[in-house]
KOLRO-296067 format. One line per 4 residues: number of its first residue (from 1); their letters; for each residue x, y, z of C-alpha. Coordinates in Angstrom, 1 decimal. Layout:
# residues N
NUM	A	X:Y:Z; ...
***
This chain:
# residues 559
1	XXXX	-36.4:4.3:-14.4; -34.7:1.3:-12.8; -33.3:0.2:-16.2; -31.9:3.7:-16.8
5	XXXX	-30.2:3.7:-13.4; -28.7:0.3:-14.2; -27.5:1.5:-17.5; -25.8:4.5:-15.9
9	XXXX	-24.3:2.2:-13.3; -22.8:0.0:-16.0; -21.6:3.1:-17.8; -20.0:4.3:-14.6
13	XXXX	-18.2:0.9:-14.2; -17.0:1.1:-17.8; -15.5:4.6:-17.3; -13.7:3.6:-14.1
17	XXXX	-12.4:0.3:-15.5; -11.3:1.9:-18.7; -9.3:4.6:-17.0; -7.7:2.0:-14.7
21	XXXX	-6.7:-0.1:-17.7; -5.3:2.9:-19.5; -3.2:3.8:-16.5; -1.9:0.2:-16.2
25	XXXX	-1.1:0.1:-20.0; 0.8:3.3:-19.8; 2.9:2.2:-16.8; 3.6:-1.2:-18.5
29	XXXX	4.8:0.7:-21.6; 7.2:2.6:-19.4; 8.4:-0.7:-18.0; 9.0:-2.2:-21.4
33	XXXX	11.0:0.9:-22.5; 13.1:0.8:-19.3; 13.8:-2.9:-19.7; 15.6:-2.2:-23.0
37	XXXX	17.8:0.4:-21.2; 18.7:-1.8:-18.2; 22.0:-3.5:-19.1; 24.0:-3.7:-15.8
41	XXXX	23.6:-4.3:-12.1; 24.0:-0.5:-11.6; 21.1:0.1:-14.1; 18.9:-2.4:-12.3
45	XXXX	19.6:-1.5:-8.7; 20.1:2.3:-9.0; 18.9:3.3:-12.4; 22.4:4.1:-13.6
49	XXXX	22.6:7.0:-11.1; 21.2:9.1:-13.9; 18.3:10.9:-12.3; 18.2:14.6:-11.6
53	XXXX	17.3:16.0:-8.1; 13.9:17.0:-9.3; 13.2:13.6:-10.9; 14.4:11.8:-7.8
57	XXXX	12.4:14.2:-5.6; 9.3:13.3:-7.5; 10.1:9.6:-7.1; 10.8:10.1:-3.4
61	XXXX	7.5:11.9:-3.0; 5.8:9.1:-5.0; 7.3:6.4:-2.8; 6.0:8.3:0.3
65	XXXX	2.6:9.4:-1.1; 1.4:5.9:-1.0; -2.0:4.3:-0.4; -1.4:5.0:3.3
69	XXXX	-1.2:8.7:2.6; -4.0:9.0:0.1; -6.4:6.4:1.4; -5.4:5.7:4.9
73	XXXX	-4.8:9.2:6.2; -7.8:10.7:4.5; -9.9:7.8:6.0; -8.5:8.3:9.4
77	XXXX	-9.2:12.0:9.4; -12.7:11.3:8.1; -13.4:8.9:11.0; -11.4:10.5:13.8
81	XXXX	-10.9:14.1:12.9; -8.0:15.9:14.5; -6.2:12.7:15.6; -6.1:11.4:12.0
85	XXXX	-4.1:14.5:11.0; -1.3:13.4:13.4; -0.2:10.9:10.8; 0.4:13.7:8.3
89	XXXX	2.4:15.7:10.8; 4.5:12.8:11.8; 5.2:11.7:8.2; 6.3:15.2:7.2
93	XXXX	8.5:16.0:10.2; 10.3:12.7:9.7; 11.9:14.0:6.6; 14.1:16.4:8.7
97	XXXX	15.8:13.3:10.2; 16.4:11.9:6.7; 17.7:15.2:5.4; 20.0:16.1:8.2
101	XXXX	21.3:12.8:9.3; 21.1:10.2:6.5; 20.6:11.4:2.9; 24.0:12.8:2.0
105	XXXX	26.1:10.5:4.2; 24.3:7.4:2.9; 24.7:8.4:-0.8; 28.5:8.9:-0.2
109	XXXX	29.0:5.7:1.7; 27.3:3.0:-0.3; 26.5:1.8:-3.8; 23.1:0.0:-3.8
113	XXXX	21.7:-0.8:-0.4; 21.8:0.0:3.3; 23.9:-3.2:3.8; 26.8:-1.5:1.9
117	XXXX	27.1:1.1:4.6; 26.6:-1.2:7.6; 29.1:-3.8:6.3; 31.9:-1.4:5.3
121	XXXX	33.8:-1.4:8.6; 32.5:-4.8:9.8; 32.4:-8.5:9.1; 30.6:-8.6:5.7
125	XXXX	28.6:-11.8:5.7; 26.7:-11.7:9.0; 26.0:-8.0:8.8; 24.7:-8.2:5.2
129	XXXX	22.6:-11.2:6.1; 21.0:-9.2:8.9; 20.5:-6.1:6.7; 18.8:-8.2:4.0
133	XXXX	16.5:-9.8:6.5; 15.5:-6.5:8.0; 14.9:-5.0:4.6; 12.6:-7.8:3.6
137	XXXX	10.6:-7.8:6.8; 10.1:-4.0:6.9; 9.2:-4.0:3.2; 6.6:-6.7:3.5
141	XXXX	4.8:-4.9:6.3; 4.8:-1.8:4.2; 3.6:-3.9:1.2; 0.7:-5.2:3.2
145	XXXX	-0.6:-1.6:3.6; -0.5:-1.0:-0.1; -2.2:-4.3:-1.0; -4.9:-3.9:1.6
149	XXXX	-5.6:-0.4:0.1; -5.8:-2.0:-3.4; -8.3:-4.6:-2.2; -10.5:-2.0:-0.6
153	XXXX	-10.4:0.2:-3.7; -11.2:-2.5:-6.2; -14.6:-3.2:-4.6; -15.5:0.5:-4.7
157	XXXX	-14.1:0.8:-8.3; -16.4:-2.0:-9.5; -19.4:-0.5:-7.6; -19.9:-3.7:-5.6
161	XXXX	-22.1:-2.9:-2.6; -22.7:-5.3:0.4; -25.0:-8.1:-0.8; -24.3:-7.4:-4.5
165	XXXX	-22.0:-9.2:-7.0; -20.3:-8.2:-10.3; -19.0:-10.9:-12.7; -19.8:-13.4:-10.0
169	XXXX	-17.7:-11.6:-7.4; -19.0:-10.2:-4.1; -17.1:-7.3:-2.3; -14.8:-9.7:-0.4
173	XXXX	-13.9:-11.7:-3.4; -13.2:-8.5:-5.4; -10.8:-7.3:-2.6; -8.8:-10.5:-3.0
177	XXXX	-8.8:-10.2:-6.8; -7.5:-6.6:-6.4; -4.7:-7.7:-4.1; -3.6:-10.4:-6.6
181	XXXX	-3.7:-8.1:-9.6; -1.6:-5.4:-7.8; 0.8:-8.1:-6.6; 1.4:-9.4:-10.1
185	XXXX	1.7:-6.0:-11.7; 4.3:-4.8:-9.1; 6.3:-7.9:-9.7; 6.3:-7.4:-13.5
189	XXXX	7.4:-3.7:-13.0; 10.4:-4.7:-11.0; 11.4:-7.9:-12.8; 11.4:-6.2:-16.2
193	XXXX	12.0:-2.5:-15.6; 14.4:-2.5:-12.6; 15.1:0.8:-10.9; 14.8:2.8:-14.2
197	XXXX	11.3:1.5:-14.9; 10.3:1.8:-11.3; 11.5:5.4:-11.0; 9.8:6.6:-14.2
201	XXXX	6.5:4.9:-13.1; 6.9:6.8:-9.8; 7.5:10.1:-11.5; 4.4:9.7:-13.6
205	XXXX	2.4:8.5:-10.6; 3.5:11.6:-8.5; 2.1:13.9:-11.2; -1.1:11.9:-11.4
209	XXXX	-1.7:11.7:-7.7; -0.9:15.3:-6.9; -3.1:16.4:-9.8; -6.0:14.2:-8.8
213	XXXX	-5.7:15.2:-5.1; -5.5:18.9:-6.0; -8.5:18.6:-8.3; -10.6:16.9:-5.7
217	XXXX	-9.6:19.4:-3.0; -10.5:22.4:-5.2; -13.9:20.9:-6.1; -14.6:20.0:-2.5
221	XXXX	-13.8:23.5:-1.3; -15.8:25.0:-4.2; -18.9:23.3:-2.8; -18.3:25.4:0.4
225	XXXX	-17.4:28.6:-1.4; -13.8:27.9:-0.4; -14.7:28.4:3.2; -12.7:25.8:5.0
229	XXXX	-14.2:26.7:8.4; -17.7:25.9:7.2; -16.4:22.6:5.8; -14.9:21.7:9.2
233	XXXX	-18.1:22.7:11.0; -20.1:20.4:8.7; -17.6:17.6:9.3; -17.9:17.9:13.0
237	XXXX	-21.7:17.9:12.9; -21.9:14.9:10.5; -19.4:12.9:12.6; -21.8:12.7:15.5
241	XXXX	-19.0:13.8:17.8; -19.5:17.6:17.6; -16.6:19.8:18.7; -14.7:16.7:19.9
245	XXXX	-14.1:15.8:16.3; -11.9:18.9:15.9; -10.0:18.3:19.1; -7.5:15.6:20.2
249	XXXX	-8.7:12.5:22.0; -11.0:10.5:19.7; -8.3:8.1:18.7; -5.2:8.7:20.7
253	XXXX	-4.6:9.7:24.4; -8.3:8.9:25.2; -9.2:9.6:28.8; -10.9:6.5:30.3
257	XXXX	-13.0:7.4:33.4; -12.1:5.3:36.4; -9.2:3.5:34.6; -6.0:5.5:35.0
261	XXXX	-3.8:2.7:33.8; -5.6:2.4:30.5; -5.5:6.2:30.2; -1.7:6.0:30.6
265	XXXX	-1.4:3.4:27.9; -3.5:5.5:25.6; -1.2:8.4:26.0; 1.9:6.3:25.6
269	XXXX	0.5:4.9:22.4; 0.5:8.4:20.9; 4.1:8.9:21.9; 5.0:5.5:20.4
273	XXXX	3.3:6.4:17.1; 5.2:9.7:17.0; 8.5:7.9:17.5; 7.7:5.4:14.8
277	XXXX	6.7:8.0:12.2; 9.5:10.5:12.9; 12.4:8.0:13.2; 11.1:5.3:10.8
281	XXXX	11.3:7.3:7.5; 15.1:7.4:7.6; 15.2:3.7:8.0; 12.8:2.6:5.3
285	XXXX	14.6:0.5:2.7; 12.7:1.8:-0.3; 13.4:5.4:0.7; 17.1:4.7:1.5
289	XXXX	17.8:3.2:-2.0; 16.5:6.3:-3.7; 19.6:8.2:-2.5; 21.7:6.0:-4.7
293	XXXX	19.9:6.9:-8.0; 21.4:10.4:-8.2; 25.0:11.2:-9.4; 26.3:12.7:-6.1
297	XXXX	25.5:13.6:-2.5; 24.5:17.2:-3.3; 21.9:15.8:-5.7; 20.7:13.5:-2.9
301	XXXX	20.2:16.4:-0.6; 18.4:18.4:-3.2; 16.2:15.4:-3.9; 15.1:15.4:-0.3
305	XXXX	14.3:19.1:-0.5; 12.1:18.5:-3.6; 10.5:15.6:-1.8; 9.7:17.6:1.3
309	XXXX	8.0:20.3:-0.7; 5.8:17.9:-2.7; 4.9:15.8:0.3; 4.1:18.9:2.4
313	XXXX	1.6:20.2:-0.2; 0.1:16.7:-0.5; -0.5:16.4:3.2; -2.3:19.7:3.3
317	XXXX	-4.6:18.4:0.6; -5.3:15.2:2.6; -6.6:17.5:5.4; -9.3:18.9:3.1
321	XXXX	-10.1:15.4:1.7; -10.5:13.9:5.1; -12.7:16.6:6.5; -14.5:16.7:3.2
325	XXXX	-15.3:13.0:3.3; -16.6:13.4:6.9; -18.9:16.3:5.9; -20.2:15.1:2.5
329	XXXX	-20.0:11.3:2.7; -20.6:10.7:6.4; -19.3:8.4:9.0; -21.8:5.6:8.4
333	XXXX	-21.4:5.5:4.6; -17.6:5.4:4.9; -17.7:2.6:7.6; -20.2:0.6:5.6
337	XXXX	-18.0:0.5:2.5; -14.8:-0.1:4.4; -14.7:-0.4:8.2; -11.2:1.1:8.4
341	XXXX	-12.1:4.1:6.2; -9.7:3.3:3.4; -12.2:4.3:0.7; -13.1:7.7:2.1
345	XXXX	-11.3:9.7:-0.6; -12.8:7.8:-3.6; -16.2:8.0:-2.0; -15.7:11.8:-1.6
349	XXXX	-14.9:12.0:-5.3; -18.1:10.2:-6.3; -20.2:12.4:-4.0; -18.6:15.7:-5.1
353	XXXX	-18.9:14.7:-8.8; -22.6:13.8:-8.3; -23.2:17.1:-6.5; -21.6:19.1:-9.3
357	XXXX	-22.7:17.2:-12.5; -24.9:14.2:-11.8; -24.1:10.5:-11.6; -21.9:10.3:-14.7
361	XXXX	-19.8:13.2:-13.4; -19.5:11.3:-10.1; -18.4:8.2:-12.0; -15.8:10.1:-13.9
365	XXXX	-14.3:11.8:-10.9; -14.4:8.5:-9.0; -12.5:6.9:-11.9; -9.9:9.7:-11.9
369	XXXX	-9.3:9.5:-8.1; -9.4:5.7:-8.0; -6.8:5.6:-10.9; -4.6:8.0:-9.0
373	XXXX	-4.9:5.8:-5.9; -4.0:2.7:-7.9; -1.1:4.6:-9.4; 0.0:5.4:-5.8
377	XXXX	-0.2:1.8:-4.9; 1.5:0.4:-8.0; 4.5:2.7:-7.8; 5.0:2.3:-4.0
381	XXXX	4.8:-1.5:-4.1; 7.2:-1.5:-7.0; 9.7:0.6:-4.9; 9.3:-1.8:-2.0
385	XXXX	9.8:-4.9:-4.1; 12.9:-3.5:-5.8; 14.3:-2.6:-2.4; 13.8:-6.1:-1.1
389	XXXX	15.0:-7.9:-4.3; 18.1:-5.7:-4.6; 19.0:-6.3:-1.0; 18.5:-10.1:-1.3
393	XXXX	20.5:-10.2:-4.5; 23.3:-7.8:-3.6; 23.6:-8.3:0.1; 22.6:-11.9:0.5
397	XXXX	23.1:-13.8:-2.8; 26.3:-12.1:-4.1; 28.0:-11.0:-0.8; 27.0:-14.0:1.4
401	XXXX	26.2:-17.0:-0.7; 28.7:-16.2:-3.6; 31.2:-14.3:-1.5; 31.2:-11.4:-3.9
405	XXXX	32.0:-13.6:-7.0; 28.7:-13.4:-8.8; 28.6:-11.4:-12.1; 26.3:-8.5:-12.6
409	XXXX	24.1:-10.6:-14.8; 23.8:-13.3:-12.2; 23.0:-10.8:-9.5; 20.2:-9.2:-11.6
413	XXXX	18.8:-12.6:-12.4; 18.6:-13.5:-8.8; 17.0:-10.1:-8.0; 14.2:-10.8:-10.5
417	XXXX	13.5:-14.3:-8.9; 13.5:-12.6:-5.5; 11.0:-10.1:-6.7; 8.5:-12.9:-7.5
421	XXXX	9.1:-14.4:-4.0; 8.5:-11.2:-2.2; 5.4:-10.4:-4.3; 3.8:-13.8:-3.6
425	XXXX	4.5:-13.5:0.1; 2.9:-10.0:0.2; -0.2:-11.3:-1.7; -0.8:-14.1:0.8
429	XXXX	-0.3:-12.0:3.9; -2.4:-9.1:2.6; -5.4:-11.4:2.2; -5.4:-11.9:6.0
433	XXXX	-4.9:-8.2:6.8; -7.9:-6.8:4.8; -9.7:-5.3:7.8; -6.8:-3.1:9.0
437	XXXX	-6.4:0.6:8.2; -3.6:1.1:5.7; -2.2:4.1:7.5; -2.0:2.1:10.7
441	XXXX	-0.3:-0.8:8.9; 2.3:1.6:7.6; 3.0:2.9:11.1; 3.9:-0.6:12.1
445	XXXX	6.4:-0.8:9.2; 7.8:2.6:10.3; 8.2:1.2:13.9; 10.2:-1.7:12.6
449	XXXX	12.4:0.5:10.4; 12.9:2.9:13.4; 13.9:-0.1:15.6; 16.0:-2.4:13.3
453	XXXX	17.6:0.0:10.8; 18.0:3.6:11.9; 19.9:3.1:15.2; 22.4:0.7:13.6
457	XXXX	22.8:2.9:10.6; 23.5:6.0:12.7; 25.8:4.2:15.1; 27.8:2.8:12.1
461	XXXX	28.2:6.3:10.7; 29.0:8.2:13.9; 30.3:5.9:16.7; 34.0:4.9:16.4
465	XXXX	33.7:2.0:18.8; 30.8:0.3:17.0; 31.5:-3.1:15.7; 30.0:-6.3:14.1
469	XXXX	28.6:-7.7:17.3; 26.9:-4.4:18.0; 25.4:-4.1:14.5; 24.0:-7.6:14.7
473	XXXX	22.6:-7.1:18.2; 21.0:-3.8:17.1; 19.4:-5.1:14.0; 18.1:-8.4:15.4
477	XXXX	17.2:-6.9:18.7; 15.2:-4.1:17.1; 13.6:-6.4:14.6; 12.7:-9.2:17.0
481	XXXX	11.4:-6.9:19.6; 9.2:-4.9:17.1; 7.8:-8.0:15.4; 7.3:-9.8:18.7
485	XXXX	5.6:-6.9:20.4; 3.3:-6.5:17.4; 2.4:-10.2:17.5; 1.4:-10.0:21.2
489	XXXX	-0.5:-6.7:20.7; -4.1:-5.9:19.9; -3.1:-5.7:16.2; -3.0:-9.5:15.9
493	XXXX	-5.5:-10.7:18.5; -7.9:-9.5:21.2; -9.9:-6.9:19.3; -12.6:-6.8:16.6
497	XXXX	-10.2:-5.3:14.0; -7.3:-7.7:14.8; -5.8:-10.1:12.2; -7.3:-12.9:14.3
501	XXXX	-10.3:-11.4:16.0; -11.5:-14.8:17.4; -8.2:-15.3:19.3; -6.9:-13.4:22.3
505	XXXX	-3.2:-13.8:23.2; -2.4:-10.1:23.4; -0.5:-9.0:26.5; 1.4:-6.0:25.1
509	XXXX	-1.1:-3.0:25.4; 0.4:-0.7:22.7; -0.7:-1.2:19.1; 2.6:0.5:18.0
513	XXXX	5.8:-0.9:19.5; 8.3:1.9:18.8; 8.3:3.3:22.3; 9.7:0.0:23.6
517	XXXX	11.5:-1.5:20.6; 13.6:1.5:19.6; 15.3:1.7:23.1; 15.7:-2.1:23.1
521	XXXX	17.5:-1.8:19.7; 19.8:0.9:21.0; 20.5:-1.0:24.2; 21.3:-4.2:22.3
525	XXXX	23.6:-2.4:19.9; 25.6:-0.8:22.8; 25.8:-3.9:24.9; 26.7:-6.0:21.9
529	XXXX	29.5:-3.6:21.0; 31.1:-3.6:24.4; 30.9:-7.4:24.7; 33.1:-7.7:21.7
533	XXXX	36.8:-6.8:21.5; 36.6:-6.1:17.8; 37.8:-2.6:16.9; 38.8:-1.0:13.6
537	XXXX	39.4:2.7:14.1; 41.2:3.0:10.8; 38.1:1.7:8.9; 35.9:4.1:10.8
541	XXXX	38.2:7.0:9.7; 38.0:5.8:6.1; 34.2:5.6:6.4; 34.0:9.2:7.7
545	XXXX	36.1:10.4:4.8; 33.9:8.6:2.4; 30.7:9.7:4.0; 31.7:13.4:4.0
549	XXXX	33.4:13.5:0.6; 32.1:10.5:-1.4; 35.7:9.5:-2.2; 35.8:5.9:-3.2
553	XXXX	32.1:5.2:-3.0; 31.8:4.6:-6.8; 35.1:3.0:-7.4; 34.1:-0.6:-6.9
557	XXX	33.3:-2.2:-10.2; 30.1:-3.9:-11.3; 30.8:-7.6:-10.8
***
């Protein structure tokens, strides 16, 4: 009997690994095809602006439906119930800001990066340097979330339980291997496929992820006769929290008896998270560059509409997956596999499959969902890396170091080198961040985007008096305050789940800094503007015409 179980276990591993290898092979094939059709800087940075609104909408959804959405949110809902779903609400509402304030104007105003818009009416070199730095920092924090999700998933995919090994690897070693493998793959996608390869990988991934999540949702509901109420009651009972699991207060805004100050901080933390999620989306570099891959601003707006529809459906699915994991897998099993809950959805797949068709069915369903999660990670990290490498090549290398004299081929060559640098940095940092929930890590990236990028971008588009000093003060003030406050928060030290749990130098009480860092960024931008005498109302008028009509945005030649 024991030998039979071991054989099935090995068979399960074979199925899951085979599906993962097949998915990787397919995406690498897309990358090779795209590399043969990437001939210019426009092809590399923006895919030749050849994608339709539906295709770009799928890619936007793919960028957004990352490991944080599929693994992190499902895990947070499974462990904390109602409060976990706040992530889904914040992520979705954020798209209204992107749709109404950013998408169309950004597409009309620039060519490849956020730096194009910020530097149009200002001193090019310092503003582009600041934009490139902000892009890289925000992208690396977002990359950490994807890499941590990959590490958590690989141990489950290989069936490595605590105290067990596979091919000489224990669970911790397997996590590191997963991080390295994902890091290398994402760098290959970007270096060889550029934006064309990345976008087609994202389109395929969106279909896989939505299909996998929908399948698991239907099978989970089928076990309860499609009675979602019964599922929620079981989840509340299994959580050990009872009705409190279905009500706010387990994770955010917790009332602490006898400590009104801590209660206040807990409530402010919820507000800070909401600010980061709602304002951060419109400042995320890998989202912003997607608006440049379509032929015109109308297509950019339609792309966002497609993205909102797909993302909205997906977040409804995560609600079922999170509560399903709480009910069928259980709090203890989820926490034992991964303390942050990042493997809740794959564990649910295995449990549901076993309930419906035995161990092999569980292995097959786990393989499908794990492959979908890996596809989510691969495409999102590729989008982040190309955003970083494009900004470094276009904004910093060409515009700052070469003063706009680099050829398109030289710019693309530098972008490929930058992709490797960003990838290696993300791999190293992710190894130290393995114990953090990926949805939480992404919320930090959102806070930095909301602080450093969005205020400066909006002021550049809408404030006539805004100038170079204000832009630099806004970007650096928002970035330094966000990163600094995170460094001195419980995220880095002073708690069991911190990056450095043994140390304690935390004095900022909020895990998410947006409540403080966003106002600091705005204040810095306004003060910096009024401290400088620089004014160029004519350039502002020209930018307004370009932002509203698109006139002149595509006239500049490829170097």
